[in-house]
C-alpha positions as CSV (number, residue, x, y, z in Angstrom):
1,M,9.2,22.5,-211.5
2,V,8.5,24.0,-208.1
3,T,5.3,22.9,-206.4
4,P,3.6,25.0,-203.6
5,C,4.6,24.1,-200.1
6,V,2.1,21.9,-198.3
7,S,3.0,23.3,-194.9
8,P,4.9,26.6,-195.0
9,A,4.8,26.8,-191.2
10,L,6.5,23.5,-190.9
11,A,9.1,24.5,-193.4
12,R,9.9,27.7,-191.6
13,A,10.1,26.0,-188.2
14,L,12.4,23.3,-189.4
15,A,14.6,25.8,-191.3
16,A,14.8,27.8,-188.0
17,R,16.0,24.6,-186.2
18,L,18.7,24.1,-188.9
19,R,19.8,27.7,-188.7
20,D,20.2,27.3,-184.9
21,A,22.2,24.2,-185.4
22,T,24.4,25.9,-188.0
23,A,25.0,28.9,-185.7
24,A,25.8,26.6,-182.7
25,G,28.3,24.6,-184.8
26,E,30.0,27.7,-186.1
27,Q,30.2,29.2,-182.6
28,L,31.8,26.0,-181.4
29,A,34.2,26.0,-184.3
30,S,35.4,29.5,-183.4
31,F,36.6,28.2,-180.0
32,A,40.3,27.3,-180.0
33,F,40.8,24.0,-178.1
34,S,44.5,24.1,-178.5
35,E,47.0,26.6,-180.0
36,G,47.9,25.9,-183.6
37,A,45.2,23.3,-184.2
38,P,43.5,23.6,-187.6
39,A,40.1,25.3,-187.7
40,P,37.2,23.1,-188.7
41,G,35.4,23.9,-191.9
42,P,32.1,25.7,-192.1
43,E,28.9,23.9,-190.9
44,L,27.1,24.6,-194.1
45,I,28.6,25.3,-197.5
46,A,26.7,27.2,-200.3
47,G,24.9,24.6,-202.4
48,E,24.4,22.1,-199.6
49,E,21.1,23.5,-198.4
50,R,18.8,21.1,-200.3
51,A,20.8,18.0,-199.1
52,V,20.8,19.2,-195.5
53,A,17.1,20.0,-195.7
54,H,16.3,16.6,-197.2
55,D,18.3,14.7,-194.6
56,F,16.8,16.7,-191.7
57,L,13.2,16.3,-193.0
58,L,13.7,12.5,-193.4
59,R,15.0,12.4,-189.8
60,V,12.0,14.3,-188.5
61,L,9.6,12.1,-190.4
62,H,11.4,9.0,-189.1
63,G,11.4,10.4,-185.6
64,V,7.6,10.9,-185.5
65,S,6.8,7.7,-187.3
66,E,7.7,5.6,-184.3
67,P,4.4,5.1,-182.3
68,L,5.8,6.0,-178.9
69,A,7.4,9.2,-180.2
70,W,4.1,10.1,-181.9
71,E,2.2,9.5,-178.6
72,L,4.6,11.7,-176.7
73,L,4.3,14.4,-179.3
74,A,0.5,14.1,-179.2
75,Q,0.5,14.3,-175.4
76,A,2.6,17.5,-175.6
77,V,0.4,19.0,-178.3
78,A,-2.7,18.3,-176.1
79,G,-1.1,19.8,-173.0
80,A,-1.9,23.4,-172.2
81,E,1.4,25.3,-172.0
82,R,3.6,22.5,-171.0
83,T,3.2,18.8,-170.0
84,G,5.0,17.4,-167.0
85,L,7.4,14.5,-167.5
86,D,5.6,12.5,-164.8
87,A,2.3,12.9,-166.7
88,L,4.0,11.7,-169.9
89,T,5.5,8.8,-168.1
90,A,2.0,7.8,-166.7
91,A,0.4,8.3,-170.1
92,V,2.7,5.9,-172.0
93,G,3.4,3.5,-169.2
94,L,7.2,3.4,-169.4
95,P,9.8,4.1,-166.8
96,R,10.8,7.8,-166.5
97,L,14.3,7.3,-168.0
98,A,12.9,5.6,-171.1
99,V,10.5,8.5,-171.6
100,T,13.2,11.1,-171.0
101,E,15.4,9.4,-173.7
102,R,12.5,9.5,-176.1
103,V,11.7,13.2,-175.3
104,N,15.4,14.0,-175.8
105,A,15.2,12.5,-179.3
106,L,12.2,14.8,-180.1
107,I,14.1,17.8,-178.6
108,Q,17.1,17.0,-180.9
109,L,14.7,17.2,-183.9
110,G,13.4,20.5,-182.7
111,L,9.8,19.2,-182.0
112,L,9.8,19.6,-178.2
113,T,11.6,21.8,-175.7
114,R,12.4,20.9,-172.1
115,D,11.6,23.1,-169.1
116,L,14.0,21.8,-166.5
117,E,12.7,24.2,-163.8
118,H,9.1,22.8,-164.1
119,D,10.2,19.2,-165.1
120,A,8.0,19.5,-168.2
121,V,8.1,19.6,-172.0
122,A,6.4,21.9,-174.5
123,V,5.7,21.5,-178.1
124,T,7.6,23.8,-180.5
125,P,6.1,25.4,-183.6
126,A,7.8,22.7,-185.7
127,G,6.3,20.0,-183.4
128,E,2.8,21.5,-183.8
129,A,3.1,21.9,-187.5
130,I,4.3,18.3,-188.1
131,F,1.5,17.0,-185.8
132,E,-1.1,19.1,-187.7
133,L,0.2,17.9,-191.1
134,V,0.1,14.2,-190.2
135,C,-3.4,14.6,-188.7
136,E,-4.6,16.4,-191.9
137,L,-3.1,13.6,-194.0
138,D,-4.7,10.9,-191.7
139,A,-8.1,12.5,-192.3
140,E,-7.6,12.8,-196.0
141,I,-6.5,9.2,-196.4
142,A,-9.3,7.9,-194.2
143,G,-11.8,9.9,-196.4
144,W,-10.5,8.4,-199.6
145,L,-10.7,4.9,-198.0
146,E,-14.3,5.5,-196.9
147,K,-15.2,6.7,-200.4
148,R,-13.6,3.6,-202.0
149,R,-15.3,1.3,-199.5
150,K,-18.7,2.8,-200.3
151,G,-18.1,3.3,-203.9
């Protein structure tokens, strides 16, 4: 049974991140490091899509479930076009290197991008979509708790 997707925007954005990763891996595999070396296998084999999607989604959910990562994502979502790394550092009260490492983890998941020229980060469509989904679920759960408390 197939159920309707709760967040098609998030699904599309995460799929785009996986497509980019697949293309990058295949491009790297086409590079000959040494003559006569065996070529690596394909990044994604037909039939593996569901397993790869499941693994990636769990990594994304795990990534945003950590409170500091969530705060960095929230700060980036709240920022206009981009949020300076110094502003993020001040907002979370950690040394810049610690914030940079956390930001890099969110970049790896495709939730943020880094603008090196302006020393800033920006939220991606996937980052926005996961943020909106979690906020929507927060509100729904809180509503049910309130009903139960009053009921």
